[in-house]
C-alpha positions in Angstrom: 17.6 30.0 -19.9 16.9 33.4 -18.5 19.5 34.8 -16.2 20.2 37.9 -14.1 23.0 39.5 -12.2 20.7 41.2 -9.9 21.2 39.2 -6.8 20.7 39.9 -3.1 21.4 37.2 -0.4 19.7 38.1 3.0 20.9 37.1 6.4 20.1 33.6 7.7 16.7 33.5 9.4 16.0 31.3 12.3 12.6 30.2 13.2 12.2 28.5 16.6 8.9 26.5 16.6 7.4 24.6 19.3 8.6 21.3 17.9 11.8 22.2 16.0 14.0 25.0 15.0 14.4 25.6 11.3 17.0 27.7 9.2 15.8 29.7 6.3 18.2 30.9 3.5 16.6 33.9 1.7 17.7 35.6 -1.5 16.3 37.4 -4.4 17.0 37.3 -8.1 16.1 40.0 -10.4 13.5 41.1 -7.8 11.8 37.6 -7.3 12.3 36.1 -3.9 13.5 32.6 -3.1 13.8 30.7 0.1 15.1 27.3 1.1 14.7 25.7 4.6 17.0 23.6 6.4 16.8 21.5 9.7 20.6 21.9 10.4 22.1 25.2 10.6 25.6 24.2 9.2 23.8 23.1 6.0 21.8 26.4 5.7 25.1 28.4 6.3 26.8 26.3 3.7 24.2 26.9 1.1 24.0 30.4 1.8 27.8 30.8 1.6 27.5 29.0 -2.0 25.1 31.7 -3.1 27.2 34.5 -1.9 30.3 33.1 -3.5 28.7 32.7 -6.7 27.3 36.3 -6.6 30.6 37.7 -5.5 32.5 36.3 -8.5 29.8 37.9 -10.9 28.0 34.5 -11.8 24.7 34.8 -13.6 21.7 33.3 -11.6 18.9 31.4 -13.3 15.7 33.5 -13.0 13.6 30.1 -13.4 15.4 28.4 -10.3 16.9 31.0 -8.5 20.2 29.2 -8.3 23.7 30.1 -9.9 24.1 28.9 -13.4 26.7 26.5 -12.2 24.3 24.9 -10.1 21.4 24.7 -12.5 23.1 23.8 -15.6 23.4 20.0 -14.8 19.5 20.0 -14.0 18.6 21.4 -17.3 20.0 18.6 -19.3 17.5 16.1 -17.7 13.6 16.1 -18.2 11.1 15.0 -15.5 10.1 12.0 -17.7 13.9 11.0 -18.2 14.4 11.2 -14.4 11.3 9.2 -13.4 12.1 6.4 -15.8 15.6 6.2 -14.4 14.4 6.2 -10.9 12.1 3.2 -11.5 15.0 1.5 -13.4 17.1 2.0 -10.1 14.5 0.7 -7.9 13.2 -2.2 -9.8 15.8 -4.9 -9.3 15.4 -4.9 -5.3 11.9 -4.1 -5.2 8.8 -6.5 -4.4 6.2 -6.5 -7.2 3.6 -4.7 -5.2 6.2 -2.0 -4.4 7.1 -1.7 -8.0 3.5 -1.2 -8.8 2.9 1.3 -6.0 6.0 3.4 -7.3 4.3 3.3 -10.8 1.0 4.5 -9.5 2.7 7.4 -7.6 4.7 8.5 -10.5 1.8 8.2 -12.7 -0.2 10.5 -10.5 2.4 13.3 -10.4 3.8 13.2 -13.9 0.8 15.2 -15.7 1.9 18.2 -13.6 5.2 18.0 -15.3 4.0 18.2 -18.7 3.5 21.3 -21.2 0.3 22.4 -22.0 -0.2 21.6 -25.7 -3.2 21.6 -28.2 -2.2 18.0 -29.2 -2.0 16.9 -25.7 -3.6 13.4 -25.4 -6.5 13.0 -22.9 -5.7 12.2 -19.3 -6.7 8.5 -19.6 -4.4 7.9 -22.4 -1.4 9.5 -20.6 -2.1 7.5 -17.5 -2.3 4.3 -19.5 0.9 5.0 -21.3 2.9 5.7 -18.2 1.9 2.4 -16.9 4.1 1.0 -19.4 6.7 3.5 -19.1 7.0 3.0 -15.5 7.5 -0.7 -15.8 11.0 -1.7 -16.5 10.3 -5.0 -18.1 7.3 -3.9 -20.2 8.7 -0.6 -21.4 10.1 -1.7 -24.7 7.6 -4.8 -25.1 7.2 -5.4 -28.9 3.6 -6.1 -28.1 3.1 -2.4 -26.9 0.1 -0.9 -28.7 0.9 1.9 -31.2 -1.3 4.4 -29.3 0.8 3.9 -26.1 4.0 4.4 -28.2 2.6 7.6 -29.8 1.6 9.0 -26.3 5.0 8.2 -24.8 6.7 10.1 -27.7 4.5 13.1 -26.9 5.3 12.9 -23.2 8.9 12.8 -24.0 8.8 15.9 -26.2 6.6 17.9 -23.7 8.2 16.9 -20.3 9.3 20.0 -18.4 12.9 20.1 -17.1 13.4 18.5 -13.8 14.7 22.1 -12.7 11.2 23.2 -12.6 10.5 21.2 -9.6 12.4 23.9 -7.9 9.5 26.4 -8.4 7.6 26.5 -5.3 4.3 26.5 -7.2 5.3 23.3 -9.0 6.6 21.6 -5.9 3.2 22.2 -4.3 1.3 21.0 -7.4 3.4 17.8 -7.2 2.5 17.3 -3.7 -1.1 18.0 -4.3 -1.3 15.5 -7.1 0.5 12.7 -5.1 -2.0 13.0 -2.3 -5.1 13.5 -4.1 -7.7 11.3 -6.1 -8.5 11.6 -9.8 -11.4 13.6 -8.9 -9.2 16.1 -6.9 -10.7 15.1 -3.5 -8.0 14.0 -0.9 -6.9 10.5 -1.1 -7.2 7.8 1.7 -4.9 8.6 4.4 -2.7 5.4 3.8 -2.4 6.1 0.1 -1.6 9.9 0.6 1.2 9.1 3.3 2.5 6.4 0.9 2.6 8.5 -2.3 4.2 11.5 -0.4 6.8 9.3 0.9 7.7 8.0 -2.6 8.0 11.3 -4.0 10.2 12.5 -1.4 12.3 9.7 -1.9 12.5 10.2 -5.7 13.4 13.7 -5.1 16.0 12.9 -2.7 17.5 10.5 -5.2 17.7 13.4 -7.8 19.6 15.5 -5.1 21.8 12.4 -4.3 22.5 12.4 -8.2 23.4 16.1 -8.2 20.3 16.8 -10.5 18.6 19.0 -7.9 20.4 21.2 -5.1 17.7 20.6 -2.6 14.5 18.6 -2.3 11.8 21.4 -2.5 8.9 19.2 -1.4 10.7 18.4 2.0 9.9 21.9 3.2 6.3 22.0 2.3 4.0 21.8 5.5 1.6 18.8 5.0 -0.6 16.8 7.2 -2.1 13.5 6.5 -5.8 13.2 6.4 -7.4 12.7 9.8 -9.5 9.6 9.6 -7.8 6.8 12.1 -6.6 3.4 11.2 -9.5 1.7 13.0 -11.4 -0.8 11.2 -15.0 0.0 10.6 -16.8 -2.2 13.2 -19.6 -2.8 10.6 -17.3 -4.8 8.5 -16.7 -7.4 11.4 -19.0 -10.5 11.2 -19.9 -12.4 14.4 -19.3 -16.2 14.6 -22.8 -17.1 13.3 -22.4 -14.9 10.3 -18.7 -16.0 9.6 -19.7 -19.7 9.5 -22.7 -19.1 7.5 -20.6 -17.2 4.9 -18.1 -20.1 4.9 -20.9 -22.7 4.3 -22.1 -20.6 1.4 -18.6 -20.3 -0.1 -18.5 -24.1 -0.2 -21.8 -24.1 -2.4 -20.6 -21.8 -5.0 -19.9 -23.8 -8.1 -17.3 -24.6 -9.5 -14.7 -23.0 -7.4 -16.2 -22.6 -3.9 -15.6 -26.2 -2.7 -11.8 -25.8 -3.4 -11.7 -22.3 -1.8 -13.8 -22.8 1.4 -11.0 -24.1 3.4 -8.7 -21.2 2.3 -11.3 -18.7 3.5 -11.7 -20.8 6.7 -8.0 -20.2 7.4 -8.4 -16.2 7.2 -11.4 -16.7 9.8 -10.3 -19.4 12.4 -6.4 -18.5 12.0 -6.6 -14.9 11.1 -4.3 -15.4 8.2 -4.0 -12.7 5.7 -5.0 -13.8 2.1 -1.8 -13.9 0.7 -0.6 -16.0 3.7 -3.4 -18.5 3.2 -3.0 -19.1 -0.5 0.7 -20.1 0.1 -0.1 -22.8 2.7 1.3 -26.3 2.0 1.0 -29.6 3.7 4.3 -29.2 5.4 3.0 -26.2 7.0 0.2 -28.1 8.9 0.5 -30.1 12.1 -3.0 -31.6 12.2 -3.8 -34.5 14.8 -5.7 -37.6 13.6 -9.4 -37.6 14.4 -10.6 -40.1 17.2 -13.8 -41.8 17.5 -16.0 -40.7 20.5 -18.1 -43.6 21.3 -20.5 -41.6 23.4 -21.2 -39.0 20.7 -20.9 -41.5 18.0 -18.7 -39.2 15.8 -15.3 -38.4 15.1 -13.7 -35.8 17.2 -10.9 -33.3 15.9 -8.3 -31.7 18.2 -6.2 -28.7 18.1 -3.4 -28.4 15.5 -1.1 -25.8 14.5 -0.2 -23.9 11.4 3.3 -22.6 10.5 3.2 -19.7 8.2 6.4 -18.9 6.5 5.6 -17.5 3.0 3.2 -15.0 1.4 2.0 -14.5 -2.1 0.5 -11.1 -2.6 -1.2 -10.4 -5.8 0.7 -7.9 -8.0 -0.2 -8.8 -11.5 2.0 -10.6 -13.8 3.5 -7.5 -15.5 5.3 -6.5 -12.1 6.6 -9.8 -10.9 10.0 -11.4 -12.0 8.3 -14.8 -12.7 5.6 -13.5 -14.9 2.9 -14.9 -12.6 0.1 -12.8 -11.1 1.4 -13.4 -7.4 4.8 -12.6 -6.0 6.6 -15.1 -3.8 7.7 -13.1 -0.7 8.5 -13.4 3.1 5.8 -12.6 5.4 4.9 -8.9 6.0 7.2 -7.0 8.3 9.5 -10.1 8.7 12.9 -11.0 7.5 13.4 -13.9 4.8 12.9 -17.4 6.6 11.2 -16.0 9.6 7.6 -17.4 10.2 5.2 -17.7 13.0 3.1 -20.3 14.4 -0.7 -20.1 14.7 -2.9 -22.3 16.7 -5.4 -24.4 14.4 -8.7 -24.9 16.3 -10.6 -28.0 16.2 -13.0 -26.7 13.5 -10.2 -25.7 11.2 -8.6 -29.0 11.8 -11.6 -30.8 10.5 -12.0 -28.3 7.5 -8.5 -28.8 6.4 -8.4 -32.6 6.9 -11.6 -32.9 4.8 -10.2 -30.6 2.2 -7.0 -32.8 1.7 -9.0 -35.9 1.7 -11.2 -34.6 -1.2 -8.8 -32.5 -3.3 -5.3 -33.6 -2.3 -2.4 -31.5 -2.8 0.0 -30.3 -5.5 3.2 -31.8 -6.1 4.9 -29.2 -4.0 2.2 -29.7 -1.2 0.3 -26.5 -2.0 -3.3 -26.9 -0.7 -5.5 -24.4 -2.5 -5.5 -24.7 -6.4 -8.0 -24.2 -9.2 -10.1 -26.6 -11.0 -7.3 -27.2 -13.6 -4.5 -27.5 -10.7 -3.0 -23.9 -11.3 -3.3 -20.9 -9.3 -6.8 -19.4 -8.7 -7.3 -16.1 -10.4 -8.1 -13.1 -8.3 -11.3 -12.5 -10.0 -12.5 -15.9 -9.2 -11.7 -15.2 -5.5 -13.9 -12.1 -5.5 -16.5 -13.7 -7.6 -17.0 -16.6 -5.0 -17.1 -14.3 -2.1 -19.6 -11.9 -3.8 -21.8 -14.9 -4.6 -21.6 -16.2 -1.0 -22.6 -12.8 0.5 -25.4 -12.6 -1.8 -26.7 -16.1 -0.6 -26.2 -15.3 3.0 -27.5 -11.9 3.5 -30.8 -10.0 3.0 -30.7 -7.1 0.5 -30.7 -4.6 3.5 -27.5 -6.3 5.0 -25.9 -6.9 1.6 -25.8 -3.1 1.1 -23.8 -2.6 4.3 -20.0 -3.3 4.7 -20.4 -6.4 6.8 -17.8 -8.7 5.5 -17.5 -7.0 2.4 -14.0 -8.4 1.6 -12.5 -11.7 2.4 -9.8 -9.6 4.4 -12.6 -9.0 6.9 -12.6 -12.5 8.0 -9.1 -11.7 9.4 -10.6 -8.7 11.2 -13.3 -10.9 12.8 -10.9 -13.7 13.8 -8.7 -11.2 15.8 -11.8 -9.5 17.2 -13.1 -12.9 18.4 -9.8 -13.8 20.1 -10.0 -10.4 22.0 -13.5 -10.6 23.0 -12.9 -14.2 24.2 -10.3 -12.9 26.6 -7.0 -13.9 24.8 -4.1 -11.8 26.1 -3.4 -8.9 23.5 0.3 -10.0 23.3 -0.7 -13.6 22.4 -3.3 -12.2 19.7 -0.7 -10.0 18.3 2.0 -12.8 18.0 -0.7 -15.1 16.3 -1.7 -12.4 13.9 1.8 -11.2 13.1 1.3 -7.6 14.3 2.9 -5.6 17.2 0.6 -5.2 20.3 0.2 -1.3 19.4 -1.0 -1.9 15.9 -3.4 -4.6 17.2 -5.0 -2.4 19.8 -5.2 0.6 17.4 -6.5 -1.3 14.4 -8.1 -4.7 15.3 -9.5 -4.4 18.7 -13.1 -4.3 17.3 -16.4 -5.4 18.9 -18.2 -8.2 17.1 -21.4 -7.4 15.3 -24.2 -8.0 17.8 -22.2 -7.7 21.2 -23.8 -4.3 21.6 -27.0 -5.9 22.3 -25.5 -8.3 24.9 -23.9 -5.3 26.6 -27.3 -3.4 26.7 -28.9 -6.5 28.4 -26.0 -6.6 30.9 -26.6 -2.7 31.7 -30.3 -3.2 32.0 -29.8 -6.1 34.5 -27.5 -4.1 36.5 -29.9 -1.3 36.7 -32.6 -3.7 38.0 -34.8 -3.8 35.0 -36.1 -7.2 33.5 -35.0 -7.8 30.0 -37.5 -6.5 27.3 
């Protein structure tokens, strides 16, 4: 560790911005300038006083961090890799499976910044692959871990920079850039960038809490999220004819399509999230018995109700406590045991009734299962949906984003409710959203309604429809 006694601590600098006032502690070590920013004046004054006290008693300052040796020494005993693994283990017991995986992805993105350059450095893909094992608490010491992963992790341990290097401005900025960028260097999607930045901040705040860093250096770096809004691309939203045709096509896809058609129907007619639909059980359904309509000569189905209370997001078996691909969780944005009621229109009542009559339920009442009675693999869901789109759309339409994902059925459902004149507060309650999120994200026009609107404008102008 290089040190110096050439230290100068400057006066506290106050910056009064349009939104907030910040306090800057500025000092120099061996001619190199350092700065720390605080939101609270008392914290800035306290940090400045610590620097002055250390300089006054003749303590050496670390030229790599700008801190007195007494403040820097604990940090130097911990490498970035050692700290990151410890942070993962701290978060693991209480984290949902999807959150565990998200933490690992964020740390995998930034860790290469904290590795020394070396001629024997493994390629980037090998490093990323090895880190997915390292940042998984239950797989890290798995005897089945490939030898190549073990060798790469040993190299990472030997070449990981000290955590103290995060205090260097250029390193802190590189970490933030890596967290908010894609592998090709371009900016990540807005939601991904914001989430990874939040996780990086949380990890470094934990380092401060543990006394491993004096301050969080990334906290003071100005950063703005990418500009694109959260609004769903309207080209994805199918109209009722397109949605019904897709659902019919799903039922024709062999072998799994017939078993999954009713699940996809729940996403469209009840706006369920995929992880909510797959967790439906017979006990969640209130379906009226059909009645025979003498005049129409057919069975007539009425309105029912779905009570949604659990979700099973797909995280991968490596990230769940159960070892199953899906995690058993409460509903999104809700407490454990808090469910919601969603109306079941007659068309969905009939679909669910027919599904139960044909396939029955599991012992626990679960509605949607694979051919062999177990959970349906994620790849099967995507394969069936892709086959249904190919069977439904022309090549020109197939190349568009229209109903590109099963989740787009939910967008179409909410848009249909809003287009039909249902009060937004009611729609938000059914969909499990706040009204603000609903109006910002889901208030989309259905595909084809522009043509109707243009005809209405044309009639209002006194022209005959063309």
